[in-house]
C-alpha positions in Angstrom: 0.0 0.0 0.0 1.3 3.4 -0.8 2.2 5.8 2.0 -0.4 8.4 1.0 -3.2 5.9 0.9 -2.1 4.5 4.3 -2.0 8.0 5.8 -5.5 8.8 4.4 -6.9 5.5 5.7 -5.4 6.1 9.2 -6.7 9.7 9.2 -10.2 8.6 8.2 -10.3 5.9 10.9 -9.2 8.4 13.6 -11.7 11.0 12.5 -14.5 8.4 12.5 -13.5 7.1 15.9 -13.3 10.6 17.4 -16.7 11.5 16.0 -18.3 8.3 17.4 -16.5 8.7 20.7 -17.7 12.4 21.0 -21.3 11.4 20.4 -21.1 8.6 22.9 -19.6 10.9 25.6 -22.3 13.5 24.8 -25.1 10.9 25.2 -23.7 9.9 28.6 -23.1 13.4 30.0 -26.0 15.3 28.3 -23.8 18.2 27.6 -25.6 19.0 24.3 -28.9 19.6 26.1 -27.1 21.8 28.6 -25.6 23.9 25.9 -29.0 24.3 24.2 -30.6 25.3 27.4 -27.9 27.9 28.0 -28.3 29.3 24.5 -32.1 29.7 25.1 -31.5 31.4 28.5 -29.0 33.8 26.9 -31.7 34.8 24.4 -34.1 35.5 27.2 -31.6 37.5 29.1 -30.8 39.6 26.0 -34.5 40.4 25.6 -34.8 41.3 29.3 -31.9 43.6 29.0 -33.4 45.3 26.0 -36.7 45.9 27.8 -34.9 47.3 30.8 -32.8 49.5 28.6 -36.0 50.8 26.9 -37.6 51.6 30.2 -34.5 53.4 31.6 -34.2 55.4 28.4 -37.8 56.5 28.5 -37.6 57.6 32.2 -34.4 59.5 31.6 -35.7 61.1 28.5 -38.9 62.2 30.3 -36.8 63.6 33.2 -34.4 65.4 30.9 -37.0 67.1 28.7 -40.0 67.1 31.1 -42.2 66.3 28.1 -45.6 64.7 28.1 -45.6 62.7 24.8 -46.9 59.5 26.3 -43.6 57.6 25.7 -43.1 56.7 29.3 -46.7 55.3 29.5 -46.1 53.2 26.4 -42.8 52.0 27.8 -44.4 51.2 31.1 -47.2 49.2 29.4 -44.6 47.2 27.3 -42.5 46.6 30.4 -45.5 45.5 32.4 -46.9 43.2 29.7 -43.5 41.6 29.1 -42.3 41.0 32.7 -45.6 40.5 34.6 -47.9 38.9 32.0 -45.5 36.5 30.2 
């Protein structure tokens, strides 16, 4: 057998074994589910942070300009519906 073919064969076998071994370890430890859960939680945290930022901005804008455009009421309604009724 040529050296190049032998190296390709050994590399293929190692890759196949490492793939199978990784899937077997994951099935035993459940790490993939944990990573999926963490990704979902990060999405929720980002949305929470955005809502909090919107509320803070509206309050500071209202205090800075002393306006009465209804923006703070809308932000409060959005905030309330997102955090208290979800």
